[in-house]
C-alpha positions in Angstrom: 122.7 123.4 56.7 123.3 120.4 59.2 120.7 121.1 62.3 122.6 121.3 65.6 122.6 117.6 67.5 120.3 115.9 70.2 122.5 116.9 73.4 121.9 114.5 76.6 123.4 115.4 80.1 124.0 112.0 82.0 125.4 108.9 80.8 123.4 106.4 82.9 120.0 104.9 82.8 117.9 107.8 81.0 120.6 109.3 79.3 121.6 106.4 77.6 118.3 104.6 76.7 117.4 108.2 75.2 120.3 108.3 72.9 120.2 105.0 71.8 116.4 104.9 71.0 117.1 108.1 69.3 120.0 107.2 67.1 117.5 103.6 66.2 114.7 106.1 64.8 117.2 109.1 63.5 119.9 109.8 61.4 120.6 113.0 63.2 124.0 113.5 65.8 123.5 112.8 69.5 126.0 114.0 71.9 126.2 112.7 75.5 128.2 114.6 78.3 128.8 112.6 81.2 131.3 114.4 84.3 132.3 111.0 85.2 134.2 107.9 84.2 131.4 105.3 84.7 128.5 104.9 82.2 125.4 102.7 82.2 125.6 100.6 85.5 123.2 98.7 87.8 122.9 101.3 90.9 120.9 98.7 92.8 123.4 95.9 92.2 126.0 97.7 94.3 125.1 96.0 97.8 125.5 92.5 96.2 128.8 93.2 95.0 129.7 94.7 98.6 128.4 91.1 99.5 130.2 89.0 97.2 127.3 88.1 95.6 128.3 89.9 92.2 131.9 88.6 91.6 133.1 91.7 89.5 132.6 95.4 89.5 132.5 95.5 86.0 129.7 93.0 86.0 127.5 95.6 86.9 127.9 97.8 83.6 124.9 97.4 81.3 126.8 99.5 78.2 130.5 100.1 77.5 131.7 102.9 75.7 132.6 101.1 72.8 129.2 99.9 72.6 127.9 103.4 72.6 130.2 104.4 69.7 128.8 101.3 67.7 125.4 102.6 68.3 126.3 105.8 66.9 126.6 107.7 70.1 129.1 110.6 70.4 129.9 109.8 74.3 132.3 112.2 76.2 133.2 111.0 79.4 134.9 113.4 82.1 132.9 116.3 80.5 130.8 118.2 83.0 127.9 120.7 81.8 127.9 123.5 84.2 125.5 125.6 82.8 122.6 125.7 80.0 121.7 128.7 78.2 118.1 128.0 77.1 117.9 131.4 74.9 120.9 130.6 72.8 120.2 126.9 73.2 123.7 126.3 74.1 125.4 124.4 77.2 128.5 125.3 78.7 130.9 122.6 79.4 134.0 121.7 81.4 136.7 119.3 80.6 140.5 118.8 81.1 140.9 122.4 82.5 139.0 123.9 79.6 135.9 125.3 79.3 133.4 125.2 75.8 130.1 125.7 74.7 128.1 122.9 72.5 124.7 124.0 70.4 121.9 121.7 70.5 118.7 121.7 68.9 117.0 119.8 71.8 118.3 118.9 75.2 117.8 116.3 77.5 118.8 116.8 81.4 119.5 113.1 82.6 121.8 113.7 85.6 120.3 111.5 88.1 120.3 111.8 91.9 123.2 111.8 94.3 123.3 110.4 97.7 122.1 112.6 100.7 124.4 112.8 103.7 122.3 114.7 106.4 124.6 116.5 109.0 127.1 113.7 108.9 130.7 114.0 108.1 131.4 111.5 105.4 135.2 112.5 104.9 135.9 110.3 108.0 137.5 107.1 107.0 135.4 104.3 107.2 132.2 106.1 106.1 130.5 105.4 103.1 127.4 106.0 100.9 127.0 103.3 98.4 125.9 105.6 95.6 127.9 104.8 92.6 130.5 102.1 91.4 133.7 103.7 93.2 131.7 103.9 96.6 131.0 100.6 96.3 134.7 99.3 95.3 136.2 101.3 98.3 133.7 99.6 100.8 134.7 96.3 99.3 138.4 97.2 99.7 137.5 98.3 103.3 135.9 95.2 104.2 138.7 93.1 103.1 142.1 92.3 105.1 145.0 94.1 103.3 146.6 90.7 102.5 143.7 89.3 101.3 142.5 91.8 98.8 141.8 90.5 95.2 142.1 93.2 92.5 140.5 91.1 90.1 137.2 91.7 91.9 137.3 95.4 90.2 137.3 94.1 86.5 138.8 96.5 83.7 136.6 99.4 84.3 137.7 103.0 85.0 137.9 102.5 88.9 139.5 105.2 91.3 142.5 103.0 92.4 143.7 105.4 95.0 140.6 105.2 96.6 140.4 101.4 96.5 144.3 101.4 97.2 143.4 103.6 100.6 140.6 101.7 101.9 142.5 98.4 101.3 145.2 99.2 103.9 143.0 100.0 106.4 141.8 97.4 108.9 138.6 95.9 108.4 135.6 97.0 110.7 134.3 94.3 113.3 131.1 96.3 113.6 129.4 98.8 111.8 126.7 101.3 112.2 124.1 101.7 109.0 122.1 105.1 109.3 118.9 104.7 107.4 116.3 101.7 107.0 115.4 101.9 103.8 116.5 100.0 100.3 120.1 100.8 100.8 120.3 100.4 104.6 118.3 96.9 104.5 120.4 95.6 101.6 123.9 96.6 103.3 122.7 94.8 106.6 122.8 91.8 104.7 125.7 92.4 102.8 127.8 93.4 105.7 126.6 90.4 108.0 127.8 88.1 105.0 131.0 89.9 105.3 131.5 88.8 109.0 130.7 92.2 110.5 128.3 92.8 113.7 125.6 95.0 112.2 123.3 97.6 114.1 120.9 99.7 111.7 119.7 102.4 112.9 116.1 104.1 111.6 114.6 107.4 112.5 111.0 106.6 112.2 109.1 103.7 114.0 109.2 100.9 111.2 112.0 99.9 108.6 111.4 100.3 105.1 108.8 103.5 105.9 107.3 103.4 102.1 106.2 99.7 102.4 104.2 100.4 105.4 104.0 99.1 109.4 103.5 95.5 108.6 106.2 94.8 106.3 108.4 96.8 107.9 108.0 94.9 111.1 108.7 91.6 109.5 111.6 92.8 107.9 113.1 94.1 111.1 112.2 90.9 112.7 113.9 88.7 110.1 116.7 91.1 110.3 117.0 90.5 114.0 116.9 86.6 113.4 120.0 87.0 111.3 122.0 88.7 114.1 121.2 92.6 112.9 120.5 94.8 116.0 117.9 96.8 114.7 117.2 100.4 116.2 114.0 101.8 115.5 112.5 105.4 116.1 116.5 106.0 116.6 117.7 108.7 114.9 121.9 109.0 115.1 122.8 112.3 116.3 126.6 112.4 115.1 129.5 110.3 113.7 132.5 110.5 115.9 135.9 110.1 114.9 139.3 111.8 114.1 140.7 110.7 110.6 138.5 107.2 110.9 135.3 106.7 112.2 135.2 105.8 115.9 131.6 105.4 117.0 128.1 106.8 116.7 126.2 109.0 119.1 122.4 108.3 119.4 120.0 108.7 122.4 122.5 109.8 124.8 124.7 106.4 123.6 128.0 106.1 122.3 128.6 103.0 120.2 132.2 101.9 119.0 132.0 101.4 115.4 134.9 100.8 112.6 132.3 101.7 109.7 129.1 103.4 109.0 127.1 103.2 106.1 124.9 106.7 105.3 121.6 105.5 103.5 119.4 108.5 104.3 118.2 109.2 100.6 119.1 111.0 97.7 118.6 114.7 96.1 118.0 115.5 92.4 121.1 116.6 90.3 119.6 119.8 88.9 122.7 122.0 89.1 123.1 122.6 85.4 119.7 124.1 85.2 120.9 126.4 88.1 120.0 130.2 86.8 117.5 129.2 84.5 113.7 129.4 84.3 113.1 125.5 84.9 110.5 125.0 87.2 110.7 122.5 90.1 108.4 120.2 91.7 108.3 117.8 94.6 111.6 117.0 95.8 113.3 119.8 93.9 113.4 117.6 90.9 112.6 119.4 87.5 109.2 119.6 86.3 108.4 117.8 83.3 104.9 117.2 81.5 103.9 113.8 80.1 106.2 113.7 77.3 109.4 114.6 79.5 109.4 118.2 78.6 110.2 120.7 80.9 109.3 124.5 81.4 112.1 125.5 79.2 111.8 125.1 75.3 113.1 122.0 73.7 114.4 120.8 77.0 113.6 117.5 78.4 114.4 116.0 81.9 114.1 112.2 82.8 115.1 109.8 85.2 116.0 110.7 89.0 116.2 113.8 88.1 112.6 114.5 86.9 109.1 114.4 88.1 106.2 112.3 86.6 102.7 111.9 87.0 101.4 109.5 90.0 99.3 106.7 88.5 97.0 106.9 91.5 96.7 110.4 92.5 97.1 112.1 89.0 99.4 114.6 90.4 103.0 115.3 89.7 105.5 113.4 91.9 108.6 112.5 92.7 109.5 108.6 92.6 113.3 107.9 91.7 113.6 104.4 90.3 115.5 102.4 87.8 112.9 101.4 85.5 111.0 104.7 85.5 114.3 106.3 84.4 115.0 103.7 81.8 111.6 103.9 80.3 111.2 107.7 80.4 114.5 108.1 78.5 113.4 105.9 75.7 110.4 107.8 75.4 112.3 110.9 75.2 114.7 109.7 72.6 111.6 108.6 70.5 109.8 112.0 70.9 112.6 113.9 69.7 113.2 111.4 66.8 109.6 112.2 65.4 107.5 110.0 67.2 105.9 111.6 70.6 105.9 109.0 73.1 104.7 109.5 76.7 107.1 108.6 79.5 104.1 106.9 81.5 103.3 107.4 85.1 104.7 105.9 88.3 103.2 104.1 91.0 106.1 103.8 93.2 106.5 99.8 92.3 109.3 98.3 94.5 110.9 95.5 96.0 113.6 94.9 97.9 115.4 91.7 99.7 115.9 91.6 103.8 117.8 88.5 103.5 115.3 85.4 102.9 112.5 87.8 103.3 110.9 89.6 100.3 109.2 92.9 100.5 106.9 94.8 97.7 105.3 98.0 97.5 103.0 100.2 95.3 100.8 103.1 95.1 99.4 104.9 98.1 100.5 102.9 101.4 100.1 105.7 103.9 96.5 106.7 105.2 97.9 110.3 105.5 99.3 110.3 101.9 95.6 108.9 100.8 93.7 111.3 102.7 95.8 114.5 101.3 95.3 113.2 97.8 91.5 113.3 98.5 90.8 109.8 99.2 89.1 107.9 102.0 91.6 105.2 102.7 90.7 102.1 104.3 93.0 99.0 104.4 93.2 95.5 105.7 96.5 93.0 106.5 96.1 89.2 106.0 98.7 86.7 106.4 98.0 83.8 103.9 99.9 80.6 102.6 102.3 81.2 99.5 101.3 77.8 98.3 98.9 74.7 98.8 98.9 73.8 102.5 100.0 70.2 101.5 102.9 71.2 99.2 106.2 71.8 100.8 108.3 74.9 100.5 105.5 77.3 101.3 105.9 80.3 103.5 103.3 82.9 105.4 102.9 86.0 102.9 101.6 89.2 104.5 99.7 91.3 102.2 98.6 94.6 103.2 95.8 96.3 100.6 94.6 99.9 100.6 91.4 101.3 98.7 89.2 104.1 98.4 85.9 103.4 100.7 83.5 105.3 98.7 84.5 104.0 95.2 86.4 100.8 96.2 89.4 101.7 93.8 92.7 99.9 94.5 94.8 102.5 95.7 98.1 100.6 97.0 99.7 97.5 98.7 102.6 96.0 100.4 103.8 92.4 100.6 106.3 90.3 102.3 107.2 87.0 102.7 110.1 84.1 101.5 108.5 82.8 98.8 108.1 84.6 95.7 106.3 87.3 97.7 107.9 90.1 96.0 106.6 89.4 92.3 103.1 89.3 93.6 103.4 92.8 94.0 102.9 93.4 90.0 99.6 92.0 90.3 98.6 95.1 92.2 100.9 97.2 90.2 98.8 96.3 87.2 95.6 96.9 89.3 96.5 100.3 90.4 97.1 101.0 86.5 94.1 99.8 85.4 92.2 101.6 88.1 90.4 98.2 89.6 88.1 98.2 92.5 88.6 95.8 95.1 85.7 93.6 93.6 87.2 93.6 90.3 90.5 92.6 91.9 89.0 89.8 93.6 87.6 88.4 90.5 91.3 88.2 88.7 91.6 84.7 87.3 94.8 84.3 88.8 96.8 81.0 87.9 96.5 78.2 90.3 98.7 74.9 90.9 100.0 73.6 94.3 103.6 74.5 93.6 103.0 78.1 93.0 99.7 79.1 94.9 96.8 78.0 97.0 93.6 78.3 95.5 93.0 81.5 96.7 96.6 83.6 96.2 97.2 85.9 98.9 96.4 89.1 97.0 92.8 87.7 96.2 92.6 86.9 100.0 93.3 90.5 100.8 90.8 91.7 98.2 88.1 89.3 99.8 88.6 90.7 103.1 89.0 94.1 102.5 85.8 94.0 100.2 83.6 93.9 103.0 84.5 97.2 104.1 84.0 99.5 100.9 81.1 100.5 99.3 82.2 100.5 95.5 
């Protein structure tokens, strides 16, 4: 008797990574249900499509439906899983107005996350969350005069043409408000300036890019200001004002007329298919998983932006929705279900973002309060050092914040900003954290040196030297 298939909910990073790996290692069937039409695309590339750096929307696709079929994956788009019955090992699926049950031997929930909108009315014309290819296509159309819009920009994917046409028919904005100074906010500020828009960026907290720390956030803000962006830190937006179309934003008793608003205030995990089950949830409302991606339900796994993972510094469960961790976890679950148990790996929150010419990177625990809550006695130093030998052209000041535990000397986290290959240096700190190196061990790393690439003492090593005098380990 044939065994029931491996069923995957979600056709993006984690889901299709799992399905692809499973099919390479098993001859069993795998069925992937995707509620939308787009699959396997680069969320992080959407601001660069809006900017114009990416020429076509479909350039952001990693895998086509035809590619999935060639891999032996039974991909069913426009199929939404509305519920899971762990006892019966079935999922209930809606498609084309019909509803049916699909049995499974194992189930992977890889439904990702959705943009949160806070208290803001996102139904107004000119208000966007840049989360999904249809949203990026609509924003691009909105920014383009109707007589100049080039439909070739869309490529040949399953775009929501009515949404694009509606936005292309509207007059483009002269001024925009971006609500939220995180990844999306900073990247969209760059994109909108490139499109000739006067940009005001609003951040509720006292500095941009909160997970990167104050030094990096301030450097990013200064550079955004140099590029013409008006940065409002410590300034929450109270309301979007408009009838059918955005007209203004209200903040601190002020009213700023705008013709566009981008909402980038975070994401929330898509756990709806598990509603009504006993699946345990963890930080951020994400699905709780173990080292192999298993949930608290029998034969049910979760991976990607919908799932928790073990934090590499604290050892506790954490929710850190990022692209590499989704792909890696999905691949691991695919191997496990195929018969080769594979850990999904920990997360350190390693991330990079570009603010015009300034590159920013972060990893681990950069916030003192978070480190203290995890049981550490954090101590940190921020230094500025050259990115290349002083006599070699093309260098730039690189800002490094390094955080360690005072008693043990263990490296807990760090952040970097600069214009000359600063972001890639964060990988050194990510490796140090995974290896649980102390500051002294980090300082002794034999990092490469040549004048075009680094000074004799790389900025990371300089930070370790300075911090080393403040730790006991």
